[in-house]
N, C-alpha and C positions, 0 to 999 in steps of 0.2 A: 528768644534765640534758642534757649535750651530745648523748647517744645519742639521747633523745628527740626532740630538736629534728630529728636527721637523719632519725629514722623518720616524723616529722610531715611534713616536706618530701617524702620519698619518696613517702608516701601521697596527699599533694595533687598531685604530679606524675603518679602513676599514676591517679587519679580523673580528672584532667583531661584526660589522653589517651584513657582510655576514653569520656569524654563526647564528645570530639571526633570520636572513630571512630564512635560511634553516632550522631551528628548526620550526619556525613559519608553514613553508609550510609543512613539513615532519609530525610533531606531532601535529597539531591543525586541519589539514583538516579533515571533516567528513569521516568515513570508511563506505562504503555501504555494505550490505550483499545481502539481497534478496528483491525483484526478480531480477535475473541476467538479464541483458541486452538482448533486444530482446525476453523476455519470454512471452508466450501466456498463459493467466489465464483465468479460469472459477471461476465467483463469486467474493467474497470480496478478496482483495489483502493485505497480510501482508507485509509491508514495514519494514525491520530491518536495523538499522544502528547505529553507535556509534559516539560520539563527535558532535552531530547535536542538534539544538534547534527548526528549523522549516522544515518542509517537505513542498516541492512546486511541485504542479502536475499541468500540462498543457497539452492542445492538441497542442500547438504549440511549436516548438523547441526554439523559442526566449523568452518563458515565458513572452509573452505580458499580459496575463491575469491569472495569477496562481491562483490556489487553495493553500492558505497558512495555513498550519495546525501547531500550536505550540505544539511541543511533544519532549520527550527525548527517544531516542533509539528505539522504534518501535510504529508502529501505523496500526490497521486494517481498511481499507477504503473500501467503495462499490463505485465501478465505473460502469456507464453505459459502454455497449460495444463500443469500439473504441480503438484508438492508443494514448497512452499518454506519456509524456516525464516527468521525474522526477529527483530531486535532492534535497540535503540537505544543508541549510545553518548552520553554525556555526560561529567559528572566520573567517573562509574563506568558499567558497562553494565547493561542491563536485563535481565530474564529473557528466555528464548527462546521464541518462539510459533511454531506450525505452521499454514500455511494451504495449502488445495487450490484452485486455479484449474481449474474444469473445462471452460470454454469461454471464447473471446474473442469477443465482439461488436462488430464495427467496420464501419460503413456508410462508404463513401467515394463523394464525390460530385464530377464533373468537368464543366464546362461544354464541350459540344461543338457542332459546326455544326447538328446535329438537335434539339438540347434539352439534356440531362443523360445521362452515363454514371453509372450508378450501379453500384457494385462491393462484393461482400461480401468484405472484408478481413479478417474473422475466421476463427474455426474451427468455427462452427455454422451452421446454416441460418438465414437471415433472411427475416423477412416485412417487406415495405416498403410503406407507404402512400404514395401521391402525391397532391398536393393542387395546386389551381390557385385562386388567390385565396380561399383559405380553405375550399374545397369539395373533398371527397374525390373523386379523377378516377380511381383505379386502385389494385390490389395487385399486387405481384410477390414471387415466392418465388425466392430465391437460393441456390445451395449456395457453399460455401467458395470463394473466388476466382473466382466467376461475375460476370459483368457483363452488363447490360442498358441499352439506351438508354431514357430516360422523358422524358416531357414534363411541366412543372409547375414551381411556384416554390419548393415546400416538399416534403421528403422524410422519412419518420419510419420508422426500422427498429426491429425488436425480434426477439429470438430467437423462431423459429417453433417452438412446442412440438408 
């Protein structure tokens, strides 16, 4: 009788421990949203996830020297062109995903004495439309790190295809 009671207590402890481990694995693991594994992205990357505290991004799959970004749920990150591995840490770590950033689109605008200096700060050719009081007044094509003076009150840049 005494032995049956010990087996019963052991069985309850083992079942409780297994239930707790299953709960911890299924319900506390970060849930990854975007970007999907294998995505190819142009420009800034929006990482969306739930149940995580730290976003880790690295160029190596072993995360030897990751960029650690403390956030909750979402993060917008500008990355140089290349292939990256990312995961999220919370109570436990998420799965690892891979993304490729193929180009960086960045338009820099700075006021100057003659109007504005517009500069392509990205890694791909930009097509820039200039506007004055809502009316399209010109178009400029800039290579990476090229700048030009422009007049207007609104500048819209996009990757030139």
